[in-house]
C-alpha positions as CSV (number, residue, x, y, z in Angstrom):
1,M,-23.0,-44.3,33.0
2,D,-21.7,-42.3,35.8
3,I,-18.2,-40.9,35.9
4,A,-17.7,-42.3,39.4
5,S,-18.5,-45.8,38.2
6,L,-16.2,-45.5,35.3
7,V,-13.4,-44.3,37.6
8,S,-14.0,-47.2,39.9
9,D,-14.1,-49.8,37.1
10,Y,-11.2,-48.5,35.0
11,G,-9.2,-46.2,37.2
12,F,-8.7,-42.4,37.1
13,P,-5.7,-42.4,34.6
14,I,-7.7,-44.3,32.0
15,V,-10.8,-42.2,32.3
16,A,-8.6,-39.0,32.2
17,V,-6.8,-40.1,29.1
18,V,-10.1,-41.0,27.3
19,G,-11.5,-37.6,28.3
20,L,-8.3,-35.8,27.1
21,G,-8.5,-37.8,23.9
22,Y,-12.0,-36.7,23.3
23,F,-11.1,-33.1,24.0
24,I,-8.2,-33.3,21.6
25,Y,-10.5,-34.8,18.9
26,Y,-13.1,-32.0,19.5
27,V,-10.4,-29.3,19.2
28,W,-9.0,-30.9,16.1
29,S,-12.4,-31.2,14.4
30,F,-13.3,-27.6,15.4
31,I,-10.0,-26.3,13.9
32,N,-10.6,-28.3,10.7
33,S,-14.2,-27.4,10.3
34,E,-14.3,-23.8,11.4
35,I,-10.8,-22.2,11.6
36,K,-9.1,-23.6,8.5
37,P,-11.8,-22.4,6.0
38,A,-11.8,-18.9,7.7
39,L,-8.0,-18.8,7.5
40,N,-8.2,-19.7,3.8
41,K,-10.7,-16.9,3.1
42,M,-8.5,-14.5,5.1
43,H,-5.4,-15.6,3.1
44,V,-7.1,-14.9,-0.2
45,A,-8.3,-11.5,1.1
46,L,-4.8,-10.7,2.3
47,I,-3.3,-11.6,-1.1
48,R,-5.9,-9.4,-2.7
49,V,-5.1,-6.5,-0.4
50,I,-1.3,-6.9,-1.0
51,D,-1.9,-6.9,-4.8
52,Q,-4.0,-3.8,-4.5
53,T,-1.4,-2.1,-2.4
54,R,1.3,-2.9,-4.9
55,M,-0.9,-1.5,-7.8
56,L,-1.5,1.6,-5.8
57,D,2.2,2.0,-5.1
58,Q,3.0,1.6,-8.8
59,D,0.3,4.2,-9.6
60,M,1.8,6.6,-7.1
61,I,5.2,6.1,-8.7
62,R,3.8,6.8,-12.1
63,L,1.9,9.8,-10.9
64,Q,5.0,11.2,-9.2
65,Q,7.0,10.8,-12.4
66,K,4.3,12.7,-14.3
67,V,4.2,15.5,-11.7
68,N,8.0,15.7,-11.9
69,V,7.8,16.0,-15.7
70,V,5.2,18.7,-15.5
71,L,7.2,20.6,-13.0
72,E,10.3,20.3,-15.1
73,Y,8.4,21.6,-18.2
74,R,7.0,24.5,-16.1
75,A,10.5,25.4,-15.0
76,R,11.8,25.3,-18.6
77,Q,8.9,27.4,-19.7
78,E,9.6,30.0,-17.0
79,V,13.3,30.1,-18.1
80,L,12.3,30.5,-21.7
81,E,9.8,33.3,-20.8
82,D,12.4,35.0,-18.6
83,T,15.0,35.0,-21.4
84,K,12.3,36.3,-23.9
85,E,11.5,39.1,-21.5
86,K,15.1,39.9,-21.0
87,E,15.7,39.9,-24.8
88,A,12.6,42.1,-25.2
89,L,13.8,44.6,-22.5
90,A,17.3,44.6,-24.1
91,E,15.7,45.3,-27.5
92,K,13.6,48.1,-26.0
93,E,16.6,49.7,-24.3
94,K,18.5,49.4,-27.5
95,I,15.7,51.2,-29.4
96,T,15.4,53.9,-26.7
97,R,19.2,54.5,-26.8
98,Q,19.1,54.8,-30.6
99,T,16.2,57.2,-30.4
100,Q,18.0,59.3,-27.8
101,R,21.2,59.3,-30.0
102,N,19.1,60.4,-33.0
103,K,17.6,63.3,-31.0
104,K,21.1,64.6,-30.2
């Protein structure tokens, strides 16, 4: 079968419609057989990545809270040490004043 003989027998519009119909069927079958399974795999992979990102975000939030607590404890400890040092200095000064008074 030659395309020229088909065009002469049925006319160009009929042959063109049949050719376009075959092209549409070929594209549709290619999409269903090749692209849809790949899209499904990618969809599953995307959901997995989103879940992992959410878990990492939650882990980052927990880690930041722990770091904040540690920093707060350090600050409290520094304040306590500063007050103990000040009390110790005040006690030492008090003792030195008493010893100086006793010497007089």
